[in-house]
PDBQT receptor file of N, H, CA, C and O in Angstrom, charges set to zero:
ATOM      1  N   MET A   1     -11.930 -29.434 -28.968  1.00  0.00    +0.000 N 
ATOM      2  CA  MET A   1     -11.495 -27.617 -28.926  1.00  0.00    +0.000 C 
ATOM      3  C   MET A   1     -12.736 -27.193 -27.748  1.00  0.00    +0.000 C 
ATOM      4  O   MET A   1     -12.235 -26.382 -26.969  1.00  0.00    +0.000 OA
ATOM      5  N   LEU A   2     -14.050 -27.461 -27.418  1.00  0.00    +0.000 N 
ATOM      6  H   LEU A   2     -14.456 -28.120 -28.051  1.00  0.00    +0.000 HD
ATOM      7  CA  LEU A   2     -15.119 -27.147 -27.063  1.00  0.00    +0.000 C 
ATOM      8  C   LEU A   2     -14.579 -27.254 -25.377  1.00  0.00    +0.000 C 
ATOM      9  O   LEU A   2     -14.736 -26.395 -24.509  1.00  0.00    +0.000 OA
ATOM     10  N   ILE A   3     -14.046 -28.309 -25.273  1.00  0.00    +0.000 N 
ATOM     11  H   ILE A   3     -13.918 -29.006 -25.978  1.00  0.00    +0.000 HD
ATOM     12  CA  ILE A   3     -12.974 -29.235 -23.491  1.00  0.00    +0.000 C 
ATOM     13  C   ILE A   3     -12.466 -27.574 -23.560  1.00  0.00    +0.000 C 
ATOM     14  O   ILE A   3     -13.208 -26.662 -23.194  1.00  0.00    +0.000 OA
ATOM     15  N   THR A   4     -10.754 -27.301 -24.215  1.00  0.00    +0.000 N 
ATOM     16  H   THR A   4     -10.152 -28.041 -24.512  1.00  0.00    +0.000 HD
ATOM     17  CA  THR A   4     -10.713 -26.249 -23.238  1.00  0.00    +0.000 C 
ATOM     18  C   THR A   4     -10.952 -24.999 -23.503  1.00  0.00    +0.000 C 
ATOM     19  O   THR A   4     -10.376 -24.130 -22.849  1.00  0.00    +0.000 OA
ATOM     20  N   PHE A   5     -12.110 -24.576 -24.809  1.00  0.00    +0.000 N 
ATOM     21  H   PHE A   5     -12.578 -25.282 -25.340  1.00  0.00    +0.000 HD
ATOM     22  CA  PHE A   5     -12.824 -22.949 -24.060  1.00  0.00    +0.000 C 
ATOM     23  C   PHE A   5     -13.583 -23.210 -23.002  1.00  0.00    +0.000 C 
ATOM     24  O   PHE A   5     -14.127 -22.151 -22.692  1.00  0.00    +0.000 OA
ATOM     25  N   ARG A   6     -14.066 -24.490 -21.930  1.00  0.00    +0.000 N 
ATOM     26  H   ARG A   6     -13.624 -25.351 -22.182  1.00  0.00    +0.000 HD
ATOM     27  CA  ARG A   6     -15.253 -24.234 -21.015  1.00  0.00    +0.000 C 
ATOM     28  C   ARG A   6     -13.565 -24.078 -19.785  1.00  0.00    +0.000 C 
ATOM     29  O   ARG A   6     -13.508 -23.246 -18.880  1.00  0.00    +0.000 OA
ATOM     30  N   ARG A   7     -12.633 -24.894 -20.047  1.00  0.00    +0.000 N 
ATOM     31  H   ARG A   7     -12.680 -25.570 -20.783  1.00  0.00    +0.000 HD
ATOM     32  CA  ARG A   7     -11.633 -25.379 -18.904  1.00  0.00    +0.000 C 
ATOM     33  C   ARG A   7     -10.954 -23.707 -18.800  1.00  0.00    +0.000 C 
ATOM     34  O   ARG A   7     -10.096 -23.211 -18.070  1.00  0.00    +0.000 OA
ATOM     35  N   PHE A   8     -11.569 -23.315 -19.600  1.00  0.00    +0.000 N 
ATOM     36  H   PHE A   8     -12.266 -23.718 -20.193  1.00  0.00    +0.000 HD
ATOM     37  CA  PHE A   8     -11.027 -21.191 -20.104  1.00  0.00    +0.000 C 
ATOM     38  C   PHE A   8     -11.634 -21.011 -19.411  1.00  0.00    +0.000 C 
ATOM     39  O   PHE A   8     -11.054 -20.668 -18.381  1.00  0.00    +0.000 OA
ATOM     40  N   LEU A   9     -12.723 -21.045 -19.336  1.00  0.00    +0.000 N 
ATOM     41  H   LEU A   9     -13.194 -21.324 -20.173  1.00  0.00    +0.000 HD
ATOM     42  CA  LEU A   9     -14.351 -20.184 -19.233  1.00  0.00    +0.000 C 
ATOM     43  C   LEU A   9     -14.483 -19.821 -17.792  1.00  0.00    +0.000 C 
ATOM     44  O   LEU A   9     -14.632 -18.707 -17.290  1.00  0.00    +0.000 OA
ATOM     45  N   HIS A  10     -14.364 -21.470 -17.007  1.00  0.00    +0.000 N 
ATOM     46  H   HIS A  10     -14.243 -22.375 -17.415  1.00  0.00    +0.000 HD
ATOM     47  CA  HIS A  10     -14.179 -21.691 -15.551  1.00  0.00    +0.000 C 
ATOM     48  C   HIS A  10     -13.002 -21.477 -14.827  1.00  0.00    +0.000 C 
ATOM     49  O   HIS A  10     -13.033 -21.573 -13.600  1.00  0.00    +0.000 OA
ATOM     50  N   SER A  11     -11.715 -21.134 -15.563  1.00  0.00    +0.000 N 
ATOM     51  H   SER A  11     -11.689 -21.057 -16.560  1.00  0.00    +0.000 HD
ATOM     52  CA  SER A  11     -10.190 -21.146 -14.591  1.00  0.00    +0.000 C 
ATOM     53  C   SER A  11     -10.350 -19.394 -14.084  1.00  0.00    +0.000 C 
ATOM     54  O   SER A  11     -10.540 -18.298 -14.613  1.00  0.00    +0.000 OA
ATOM     55  N   GLU A  12     -10.155 -19.921 -12.860  1.00  0.00    +0.000 N 
ATOM     56  H   GLU A  12     -10.000 -20.811 -12.431  1.00  0.00    +0.000 HD
ATOM     57  CA  GLU A  12     -10.627 -18.121 -12.202  1.00  0.00    +0.000 C 
ATOM     58  C   GLU A  12      -8.892 -17.838 -12.340  1.00  0.00    +0.000 C 
ATOM     59  O   GLU A  12      -8.900 -16.765 -12.943  1.00  0.00    +0.000 OA
ATOM     60  N   GLU A  13      -7.946 -18.067 -12.201  1.00  0.00    +0.000 N 
ATOM     61  H   GLU A  13      -7.940 -18.939 -11.711  1.00  0.00    +0.000 HD
ATOM     62  CA  GLU A  13      -6.454 -18.311 -12.771  1.00  0.00    +0.000 C 
ATOM     63  C   GLU A  13      -5.975 -16.427 -12.900  1.00  0.00    +0.000 C 
ATOM     64  O   GLU A  13      -5.653 -15.624 -12.025  1.00  0.00    +0.000 OA
ATOM     65  N   GLY A  14      -6.067 -16.344 -13.795  1.00  0.00    +0.000 N 
ATOM     66  H   GLY A  14      -6.329 -16.997 -14.506  1.00  0.00    +0.000 HD
ATOM     67  CA  GLY A  14      -6.049 -14.694 -14.730  1.00  0.00    +0.000 C 
ATOM     68  C   GLY A  14      -7.278 -13.677 -14.264  1.00  0.00    +0.000 C 
ATOM     69  O   GLY A  14      -7.186 -12.595 -14.844  1.00  0.00    +0.000 OA
ATOM     70  N   VAL A  15      -8.586 -13.781 -13.209  1.00  0.00    +0.000 N 
ATOM     71  H   VAL A  15      -8.661 -14.660 -12.737  1.00  0.00    +0.000 HD
ATOM     72  CA  VAL A  15      -9.167 -13.239 -12.268  1.00  0.00    +0.000 C 
ATOM     73  C   VAL A  15      -8.675 -12.776 -11.200  1.00  0.00    +0.000 C 
ATOM     74  O   VAL A  15      -9.011 -11.694 -10.717  1.00  0.00    +0.000 OA
ATOM     75  N   THR A  16      -7.667 -13.689 -10.628  1.00  0.00    +0.000 N 
ATOM     76  H   THR A  16      -7.394 -14.567 -11.020  1.00  0.00    +0.000 HD
ATOM     77  CA  THR A  16      -6.818 -13.228  -8.941  1.00  0.00    +0.000 C 
ATOM     78  C   THR A  16      -6.038 -12.342  -9.568  1.00  0.00    +0.000 C 
ATOM     79  O   THR A  16      -6.113 -11.260  -8.984  1.00  0.00    +0.000 OA
ATOM     80  N   ALA A  17      -5.110 -12.297 -10.769  1.00  0.00    +0.000 N 
ATOM     81  H   ALA A  17      -5.050 -13.176 -11.243  1.00  0.00    +0.000 HD
ATOM     82  CA  ALA A  17      -3.658 -11.763 -11.473  1.00  0.00    +0.000 C 
ATOM     83  C   ALA A  17      -4.464 -10.425 -11.019  1.00  0.00    +0.000 C 
ATOM     84  O   ALA A  17      -4.116  -9.774 -10.035  1.00  0.00    +0.000 OA
ATOM     85  N   ILE A  18      -5.910  -9.979 -12.081  1.00  0.00    +0.000 N 
ATOM     86  H   ILE A  18      -6.193 -10.508 -12.880  1.00  0.00    +0.000 HD
ATOM     87  CA  ILE A  18      -6.087  -8.835 -12.180  1.00  0.00    +0.000 C 
ATOM     88  C   ILE A  18      -7.056  -8.176 -10.662  1.00  0.00    +0.000 C 
ATOM     89  O   ILE A  18      -7.124  -7.003 -10.296  1.00  0.00    +0.000 OA
ATOM     90  N   GLU A  19      -7.474  -8.965 -10.253  1.00  0.00    +0.000 N 
ATOM     91  H   GLU A  19      -7.419  -9.919 -10.551  1.00  0.00    +0.000 HD
ATOM     92  CA  GLU A  19      -7.807  -8.104  -8.507  1.00  0.00    +0.000 C 
ATOM     93  C   GLU A  19      -6.579  -7.723  -8.088  1.00  0.00    +0.000 C 
ATOM     94  O   GLU A  19      -6.429  -6.659  -7.487  1.00  0.00    +0.000 OA
ATOM     95  N   TYR A  20      -5.726  -8.419  -8.314  1.00  0.00    +0.000 N 
ATOM     96  H   TYR A  20      -5.848  -9.283  -8.802  1.00  0.00    +0.000 HD
ATOM     97  CA  TYR A  20      -4.414  -8.384  -7.219  1.00  0.00    +0.000 C 
ATOM     98  C   TYR A  20      -3.622  -7.141  -8.169  1.00  0.00    +0.000 C 
ATOM     99  O   TYR A  20      -2.956  -6.418  -7.427  1.00  0.00    +0.000 OA
ATOM    100  N   ALA A  21      -3.578  -6.914  -8.988  1.00  0.00    +0.000 N 
ATOM    101  H   ALA A  21      -4.119  -7.502  -9.590  1.00  0.00    +0.000 HD
ATOM    102  CA  ALA A  21      -3.270  -5.907 -10.278  1.00  0.00    +0.000 C 
ATOM    103  C   ALA A  21      -3.638  -4.583  -9.544  1.00  0.00    +0.000 C 
ATOM    104  O   ALA A  21      -2.908  -3.777  -8.967  1.00  0.00    +0.000 OA
ATOM    105  N   ILE A  22      -5.169  -4.597  -9.760  1.00  0.00    +0.000 N 
ATOM    106  H   ILE A  22      -5.763  -5.252 -10.228  1.00  0.00    +0.000 HD
ATOM    107  CA  ILE A  22      -6.019  -3.551  -9.096  1.00  0.00    +0.000 C 
ATOM    108  C   ILE A  22      -5.755  -3.690  -8.336  1.00  0.00    +0.000 C 
ATOM    109  O   ILE A  22      -4.535  -3.836  -8.259  1.00  0.00    +0.000 OA
ATOM    110  N   ILE A  23      -6.261  -3.755  -7.492  1.00  0.00    +0.000 N 
ATOM    111  H   ILE A  23      -7.252  -3.637  -7.554  1.00  0.00    +0.000 HD
ATOM    112  CA  ILE A  23      -5.415  -4.189  -5.058  1.00  0.00    +0.000 C 
ATOM    113  C   ILE A  23      -3.674  -3.194  -4.969  1.00  0.00    +0.000 C 
ATOM    114  O   ILE A  23      -3.383  -2.324  -4.147  1.00  0.00    +0.000 OA
ATOM    115  N   GLY A  24      -2.794  -3.740  -6.128  1.00  0.00    +0.000 N 
ATOM    116  H   GLY A  24      -3.030  -4.446  -6.796  1.00  0.00    +0.000 HD
ATOM    117  CA  GLY A  24      -1.724  -2.955  -6.037  1.00  0.00    +0.000 C 
ATOM    118  C   GLY A  24      -1.758  -2.030  -6.670  1.00  0.00    +0.000 C 
ATOM    119  O   GLY A  24      -0.658  -1.490  -6.548  1.00  0.00    +0.000 OA
ATOM    120  N   VAL A  25      -2.685  -1.191  -7.636  1.00  0.00    +0.000 N 
ATOM    121  H   VAL A  25      -3.578  -1.629  -7.735  1.00  0.00    +0.000 HD
ATOM    122  CA  VAL A  25      -2.362  -0.152  -8.319  1.00  0.00    +0.000 C 
ATOM    123  C   VAL A  25      -3.463   1.181  -7.256  1.00  0.00    +0.000 C 
ATOM    124  O   VAL A  25      -3.385   2.372  -7.560  1.00  0.00    +0.000 OA
ATOM    125  N   ALA A  26      -4.217   0.799  -6.298  1.00  0.00    +0.000 N 
ATOM    126  H   ALA A  26      -4.280  -0.168  -6.052  1.00  0.00    +0.000 HD
ATOM    127  CA  ALA A  26      -5.071   0.932  -5.872  1.00  0.00    +0.000 C 
ATOM    128  C   ALA A  26      -4.416   1.604  -4.511  1.00  0.00    +0.000 C 
ATOM    129  O   ALA A  26      -4.548   2.803  -4.264  1.00  0.00    +0.000 OA
ATOM    130  N   MET A  27      -3.525   0.474  -3.459  1.00  0.00    +0.000 N 
ATOM    131  H   MET A  27      -3.418  -0.500  -3.659  1.00  0.00    +0.000 HD
ATOM    132  CA  MET A  27      -2.692   1.424  -2.322  1.00  0.00    +0.000 C 
ATOM    133  C   MET A  27      -1.367   1.501  -3.353  1.00  0.00    +0.000 C 
ATOM    134  O   MET A  27      -0.353   0.976  -2.892  1.00  0.00    +0.000 OA
ATOM    135  N   SER A  28      -1.284   1.930  -4.325  1.00  0.00    +0.000 N 
ATOM    136  H   SER A  28      -2.107   2.357  -4.699  1.00  0.00    +0.000 HD
ATOM    137  CA  SER A  28       0.016   2.364  -4.983  1.00  0.00    +0.000 C 
ATOM    138  C   SER A  28      -0.297   4.279  -4.889  1.00  0.00    +0.000 C 
ATOM    139  O   SER A  28       0.637   4.982  -4.503  1.00  0.00    +0.000 OA
ATOM    140  N   ILE A  29      -1.820   5.019  -5.321  1.00  0.00    +0.000 N 
ATOM    141  H   ILE A  29      -2.579   4.447  -5.634  1.00  0.00    +0.000 HD
ATOM    142  CA  ILE A  29      -2.139   5.538  -5.298  1.00  0.00    +0.000 C 
ATOM    143  C   ILE A  29      -2.768   6.443  -3.745  1.00  0.00    +0.000 C 
ATOM    144  O   ILE A  29      -3.203   7.593  -3.688  1.00  0.00    +0.000 OA
ATOM    145  N   ILE A  30      -2.621   5.508  -2.706  1.00  0.00    +0.000 N 
ATOM    146  H   ILE A  30      -2.267   4.573  -2.753  1.00  0.00    +0.000 HD
ATOM    147  CA  ILE A  30      -3.327   5.479  -2.110  1.00  0.00    +0.000 C 
ATOM    148  C   ILE A  30      -1.700   6.047  -1.034  1.00  0.00    +0.000 C 
ATOM    149  O   ILE A  30      -1.553   6.978  -0.242  1.00  0.00    +0.000 OA
ATOM    150  N   VAL A  31      -0.953   5.197  -1.417  1.00  0.00    +0.000 N 
ATOM    151  H   VAL A  31      -1.073   4.441  -2.060  1.00  0.00    +0.000 HD
ATOM    152  CA  VAL A  31       0.382   6.044  -0.855  1.00  0.00    +0.000 C 
ATOM    153  C   VAL A  31       1.428   7.210  -1.001  1.00  0.00    +0.000 C 
ATOM    154  O   VAL A  31       2.321   7.680  -0.295  1.00  0.00    +0.000 OA
ATOM    155  N   LEU A  32       0.843   7.485  -2.384  1.00  0.00    +0.000 N 
ATOM    156  H   LEU A  32       0.118   7.103  -2.958  1.00  0.00    +0.000 HD
ATOM    157  CA  LEU A  32       1.535   8.398  -3.658  1.00  0.00    +0.000 C 
ATOM    158  C   LEU A  32       0.594   9.421  -2.541  1.00  0.00    +0.000 C 
ATOM    159  O   LEU A  32       1.209   9.934  -1.606  1.00  0.00    +0.000 OA
ATOM    160  N   THR A  33      -0.576   9.624  -2.657  1.00  0.00    +0.000 N 
ATOM    161  H   THR A  33      -1.075   9.208  -3.416  1.00  0.00    +0.000 HD
ATOM    162  CA  THR A  33      -1.866  10.234  -2.581  1.00  0.00    +0.000 C 
ATOM    163  C   THR A  33      -1.418  10.820  -1.058  1.00  0.00    +0.000 C 
ATOM    164  O   THR A  33      -1.535  12.040  -0.943  1.00  0.00    +0.000 OA
ATOM    165  N   ALA A  34      -1.052  10.284  -0.195  1.00  0.00    +0.000 N 
ATOM    166  H   ALA A  34      -0.956   9.293  -0.288  1.00  0.00    +0.000 HD
ATOM    167  CA  ALA A  34      -0.530  10.239   1.220  1.00  0.00    +0.000 C 
ATOM    168  C   ALA A  34       0.555  11.172   1.893  1.00  0.00    +0.000 C 
ATOM    169  O   ALA A  34       0.580  11.904   2.882  1.00  0.00    +0.000 OA
ATOM    170  N   PHE A  35       1.850  10.635   0.433  1.00  0.00    +0.000 N 
ATOM    171  H   PHE A  35       1.829  10.040  -0.371  1.00  0.00    +0.000 HD
ATOM    172  CA  PHE A  35       3.438  11.340   0.571  1.00  0.00    +0.000 C 
ATOM    173  C   PHE A  35       3.308  12.522  -0.549  1.00  0.00    +0.000 C 
ATOM    174  O   PHE A  35       4.220  12.673  -1.361  1.00  0.00    +0.000 OA
ATOM    175  N   THR A  36       2.435  13.150  -0.566  1.00  0.00    +0.000 N 
ATOM    176  H   THR A  36       1.693  13.027   0.094  1.00  0.00    +0.000 HD
ATOM    177  CA  THR A  36       2.284  14.354  -1.288  1.00  0.00    +0.000 C 
ATOM    178  C   THR A  36       2.674  15.405  -0.875  1.00  0.00    +0.000 C 
ATOM    179  O   THR A  36       2.944  15.354   0.325  1.00  0.00    +0.000 OA
ATOM    180  N   ASP A  37       2.909  16.841  -1.569  1.00  0.00    +0.000 N 
ATOM    181  H   ASP A  37       2.690  16.883  -2.544  1.00  0.00    +0.000 HD
ATOM    182  CA  ASP A  37       3.037  18.252  -0.571  1.00  0.00    +0.000 C 
ATOM    183  C   ASP A  37       1.800  18.539  -0.272  1.00  0.00    +0.000 C 
ATOM    184  O   ASP A  37       0.774  18.575  -0.952  1.00  0.00    +0.000 OA
ATOM    185  N   GLY A  38       2.077  18.792   1.115  1.00  0.00    +0.000 N 
ATOM    186  H   GLY A  38       2.910  18.763   1.668  1.00  0.00    +0.000 HD
ATOM    187  CA  GLY A  38       0.129  19.562   1.181  1.00  0.00    +0.000 C 
ATOM    188  C   GLY A  38      -0.506  18.570   2.311  1.00  0.00    +0.000 C 
ATOM    189  O   GLY A  38      -1.262  18.752   3.265  1.00  0.00    +0.000 OA
ATOM    190  N   ASN A  39       0.063  17.593   1.832  1.00  0.00    +0.000 N 
ATOM    191  H   ASN A  39       0.677  17.446   1.056  1.00  0.00    +0.000 HD
ATOM    192  CA  ASN A  39      -0.445  16.428   3.051  1.00  0.00    +0.000 C 
ATOM    193  C   ASN A  39      -0.295  16.527   4.736  1.00  0.00    +0.000 C 
ATOM    194  O   ASN A  39      -0.402  15.328   4.993  1.00  0.00    +0.000 OA
ATOM    195  N   PRO A  40      -0.191  16.913   5.500  1.00  0.00    +0.000 N 
ATOM    196  CA  PRO A  40       0.153  16.746   7.451  1.00  0.00    +0.000 C 
ATOM    197  C   PRO A  40       0.302  15.364   7.438  1.00  0.00    +0.000 C 
ATOM    198  O   PRO A  40       0.837  15.153   8.526  1.00  0.00    +0.000 OA
ATOM    199  N   LEU A  41       0.185  14.468   6.977  1.00  0.00    +0.000 N 
ATOM    200  H   LEU A  41      -0.250  14.639   6.093  1.00  0.00    +0.000 HD
ATOM    201  CA  LEU A  41       0.957  12.527   7.658  1.00  0.00    +0.000 C 
ATOM    202  C   LEU A  41       2.489  13.299   7.367  1.00  0.00    +0.000 C 
ATOM    203  O   LEU A  41       2.990  13.733   8.404  1.00  0.00    +0.000 OA
ATOM    204  N   PRO A  42       3.277  13.524   6.146  1.00  0.00    +0.000 N 
ATOM    205  CA  PRO A  42       4.229  13.862   6.437  1.00  0.00    +0.000 C 
ATOM    206  C   PRO A  42       5.196  14.858   7.682  1.00  0.00    +0.000 C 
ATOM    207  O   PRO A  42       6.374  14.823   8.037  1.00  0.00    +0.000 OA
ATOM    208  N   ASP A  43       4.423  15.407   7.938  1.00  0.00    +0.000 N 
ATOM    209  H   ASP A  43       3.466  15.435   7.650  1.00  0.00    +0.000 HD
ATOM    210  CA  ASP A  43       5.703  16.243   8.917  1.00  0.00    +0.000 C 
ATOM    211  C   ASP A  43       4.609  15.021  10.076  1.00  0.00    +0.000 C 
ATOM    212  O   ASP A  43       5.136  14.080  10.668  1.00  0.00    +0.000 OA
ATOM    213  N   ALA A  44       3.576  15.235  10.141  1.00  0.00    +0.000 N 
ATOM    214  H   ALA A  44       3.147  16.000   9.659  1.00  0.00    +0.000 HD
ATOM    215  CA  ALA A  44       2.670  14.273  11.503  1.00  0.00    +0.000 C 
ATOM    216  C   ALA A  44       4.001  13.717  11.628  1.00  0.00    +0.000 C 
ATOM    217  O   ALA A  44       5.007  14.102  12.223  1.00  0.00    +0.000 OA
ATOM    218  N   LEU A  45       3.729  12.675  10.885  1.00  0.00    +0.000 N 
ATOM    219  H   LEU A  45       2.911  12.362  10.401  1.00  0.00    +0.000 HD
ATOM    220  CA  LEU A  45       5.248  11.154  11.588  1.00  0.00    +0.000 C 
ATOM    221  C   LEU A  45       6.547  11.799  11.399  1.00  0.00    +0.000 C 
ATOM    222  O   LEU A  45       7.430  11.086  11.877  1.00  0.00    +0.000 OA
ATOM    223  N   LYS A  46       7.152  13.241  10.711  1.00  0.00    +0.000 N 
ATOM    224  H   LYS A  46       6.436  13.820  10.323  1.00  0.00    +0.000 HD
ATOM    225  CA  LYS A  46       8.752  13.789  11.311  1.00  0.00    +0.000 C 
ATOM    226  C   LYS A  46       8.465  13.878  12.612  1.00  0.00    +0.000 C 
ATOM    227  O   LYS A  46       9.004  13.234  13.512  1.00  0.00    +0.000 OA
ATOM    228  N   GLY A  47       7.140  15.121  12.772  1.00  0.00    +0.000 N 
ATOM    229  H   GLY A  47       6.701  15.644  12.041  1.00  0.00    +0.000 HD
ATOM    230  CA  GLY A  47       7.381  15.216  14.408  1.00  0.00    +0.000 C 
ATOM    231  C   GLY A  47       6.821  13.980  15.904  1.00  0.00    +0.000 C 
ATOM    232  O   GLY A  47       7.098  14.104  17.097  1.00  0.00    +0.000 OA
ATOM    233  N   GLY A  48       6.201  13.157  15.397  1.00  0.00    +0.000 N 
ATOM    234  H   GLY A  48       5.976  13.057  14.428  1.00  0.00    +0.000 HD
ATOM    235  CA  GLY A  48       6.107  12.423  16.496  1.00  0.00    +0.000 C 
ATOM    236  C   GLY A  48       7.780  11.125  16.298  1.00  0.00    +0.000 C 
ATOM    237  O   GLY A  48       8.472  10.556  17.143  1.00  0.00    +0.000 OA
ATOM    238  N   PHE A  49       7.815  11.151  14.806  1.00  0.00    +0.000 N 
ATOM    239  H   PHE A  49       7.254  11.614  14.120  1.00  0.00    +0.000 HD
ATOM    240  CA  PHE A  49       9.317  10.232  15.007  1.00  0.00    +0.000 C 
ATOM    241  C   PHE A  49      10.984  11.192  16.287  1.00  0.00    +0.000 C 
ATOM    242  O   PHE A  49      11.892  10.659  16.925  1.00  0.00    +0.000 OA
ATOM    243  N   THR A  50      10.646  12.523  16.113  1.00  0.00    +0.000 N 
ATOM    244  H   THR A  50       9.908  12.956  15.594  1.00  0.00    +0.000 HD
ATOM    245  CA  THR A  50      11.102  13.639  16.980  1.00  0.00    +0.000 C 
ATOM    246  C   THR A  50      10.294  13.540  18.327  1.00  0.00    +0.000 C 
ATOM    247  O   THR A  50      10.921  13.038  19.260  1.00  0.00    +0.000 OA
ATOM    248  N   THR A  51       9.159  13.891  18.544  1.00  0.00    +0.000 N 
ATOM    249  H   THR A  51       8.650  14.299  17.786  1.00  0.00    +0.000 HD
ATOM    250  CA  THR A  51       9.491  12.971  19.753  1.00  0.00    +0.000 C 
ATOM    251  C   THR A  51      10.083  12.228  21.073  1.00  0.00    +0.000 C 
ATOM    252  O   THR A  51      10.662  12.383  22.148  1.00  0.00    +0.000 OA
ATOM    253  N   ILE A  52       9.111  10.701  19.582  1.00  0.00    +0.000 N 
ATOM    254  H   ILE A  52       8.641  10.575  18.709  1.00  0.00    +0.000 HD
ATOM    255  CA  ILE A  52      10.527   9.920  20.030  1.00  0.00    +0.000 C 
ATOM    256  C   ILE A  52      11.909  10.282  20.025  1.00  0.00    +0.000 C 
ATOM    257  O   ILE A  52      12.352  10.131  21.164  1.00  0.00    +0.000 OA
ATOM    258  N   GLN A  53      12.517  10.571  19.470  1.00  0.00    +0.000 N 
ATOM    259  H   GLN A  53      12.157  10.694  18.545  1.00  0.00    +0.000 HD
ATOM    260  CA  GLN A  53      13.924  10.808  19.324  1.00  0.00    +0.000 C 
ATOM    261  C   GLN A  53      14.750  11.818  21.118  1.00  0.00    +0.000 C 
ATOM    262  O   GLN A  53      15.724  11.611  21.842  1.00  0.00    +0.000 OA
ATOM    263  N   GLU A  54      13.963  12.543  21.088  1.00  0.00    +0.000 N 
ATOM    264  H   GLU A  54      13.172  12.712  20.500  1.00  0.00    +0.000 HD
ATOM    265  CA  GLU A  54      13.161  13.178  22.191  1.00  0.00    +0.000 C 
ATOM    266  C   GLU A  54      13.269  12.499  23.430  1.00  0.00    +0.000 C 
ATOM    267  O   GLU A  54      14.182  12.699  24.231  1.00  0.00    +0.000 OA
ATOM    268  N   ASN A  55      12.348  11.704  23.587  1.00  0.00    +0.000 N 
ATOM    269  H   ASN A  55      11.606  11.542  22.936  1.00  0.00    +0.000 HD
ATOM    270  CA  ASN A  55      12.013  10.951  24.637  1.00  0.00    +0.000 C 
ATOM    271  C   ASN A  55      13.339   9.784  24.961  1.00  0.00    +0.000 C 
ATOM    272  O   ASN A  55      13.854   9.502  26.043  1.00  0.00    +0.000 OA
ATOM    273  N   ILE A  56      13.628   9.281  23.642  1.00  0.00    +0.000 N 
ATOM    274  H   ILE A  56      13.210   9.509  22.763  1.00  0.00    +0.000 HD
ATOM    275  CA  ILE A  56      14.832   8.587  24.310  1.00  0.00    +0.000 C 
ATOM    276  C   ILE A  56      15.943   9.312  24.881  1.00  0.00    +0.000 C 
ATOM    277  O   ILE A  56      16.204   9.274  26.084  1.00  0.00    +0.000 OA
ATOM    278  N   ASP A  57      16.745  10.118  23.838  1.00  0.00    +0.000 N 
ATOM    279  H   ASP A  57      16.533  10.148  22.861  1.00  0.00    +0.000 HD
ATOM    280  CA  ASP A  57      17.730  11.390  24.658  1.00  0.00    +0.000 C 
ATOM    281  C   ASP A  57      17.470  11.591  26.039  1.00  0.00    +0.000 C 
ATOM    282  O   ASP A  57      18.293  11.715  26.945  1.00  0.00    +0.000 OA
ATOM    283  N   GLN A  58      16.319  11.607  26.091  1.00  0.00    +0.000 N 
ATOM    284  H   GLN A  58      15.650  11.506  25.354  1.00  0.00    +0.000 HD
ATOM    285  CA  GLN A  58      16.087  12.526  27.480  1.00  0.00    +0.000 C 
ATOM    286  C   GLN A  58      16.387  11.307  28.415  1.00  0.00    +0.000 C 
ATOM    287  O   GLN A  58      17.291  11.464  29.236  1.00  0.00    +0.000 OA
ATOM    288  N   ALA A  59      15.594   9.869  28.374  1.00  0.00    +0.000 N 
ATOM    289  H   ALA A  59      14.860   9.742  27.707  1.00  0.00    +0.000 HD
ATOM    290  CA  ALA A  59      16.121   8.351  28.939  1.00  0.00    +0.000 C 
ATOM    291  C   ALA A  59      17.389   8.407  29.457  1.00  0.00    +0.000 C 
ATOM    292  O   ALA A  59      17.878   8.663  30.558  1.00  0.00    +0.000 OA
ATOM    293  N   LYS A  60      17.922   7.999  28.017  1.00  0.00    +0.000 N 
ATOM    294  H   LYS A  60      17.524   7.791  27.123  1.00  0.00    +0.000 HD
ATOM    295  CA  LYS A  60      19.457   8.047  28.850  1.00  0.00    +0.000 C 
ATOM    296  C   LYS A  60      20.538   9.015  29.380  1.00  0.00    +0.000 C 
ATOM    297  O   LYS A  60      21.739   8.934  29.120  1.00  0.00    +0.000 OA
ATOM    298  N   THR A  61      19.859  10.070  30.268  1.00  0.00    +0.000 N 
ATOM    299  H   THR A  61      18.884  10.136  30.479  1.00  0.00    +0.000 HD
ATOM    300  CA  THR A  61      19.919  11.037  30.843  1.00  0.00    +0.000 C 
ATOM    301  C   THR A  61      20.212  10.421  32.847  1.00  0.00    +0.000 C 
ATOM    302  O   THR A  61      20.319  11.260  33.741  1.00  0.00    +0.000 OA
TER     303      THR A  61
């Protein structure tokens, strides 16, 4: 029983899973914050894609 408990204490598998979960939650919060209303990022992306599309259309003619 003592050996099993020691193995559990030295195991790092659970720690890695928790670290990945924390990273996933942090990334989700960042993405949700970046694309909420009132943030200039969505408008900037739309403007950038519009400019690219206009340049492509002009290059075709």
